[in-house]
C-alpha positions, 0 to 999 in steps of 0.5 A: 499499500502506498501512503500519500508522504510515498507518493509526495516524496516520490514528486518531489524526486521527479520534480528534482531531476527535471529541474537538475536537467533543466539547470545543466541544460541552460548552464544555469548552476543554481537552479541546478542545485535547487533541484539536488535540493527537491530530490533529495528532500523527495528521498528523504520524504519518499524513506518517511512514508516507507518507515510510516507504512512498515509499522502501520503493517506491523501493527 
């Protein structure tokens, strides 16, 4: 089962990847870094959702 945090985390990761690629293509270092930050934030949120799901399944 997928929860809201897992979906939002994946969406942030995708958004970050797109932003990072756009920054790299245009030579905009700031956009590229913002994309990397979004990807990391998405991974953290997805991991939180994964843990939340495992705890819910355990009980």
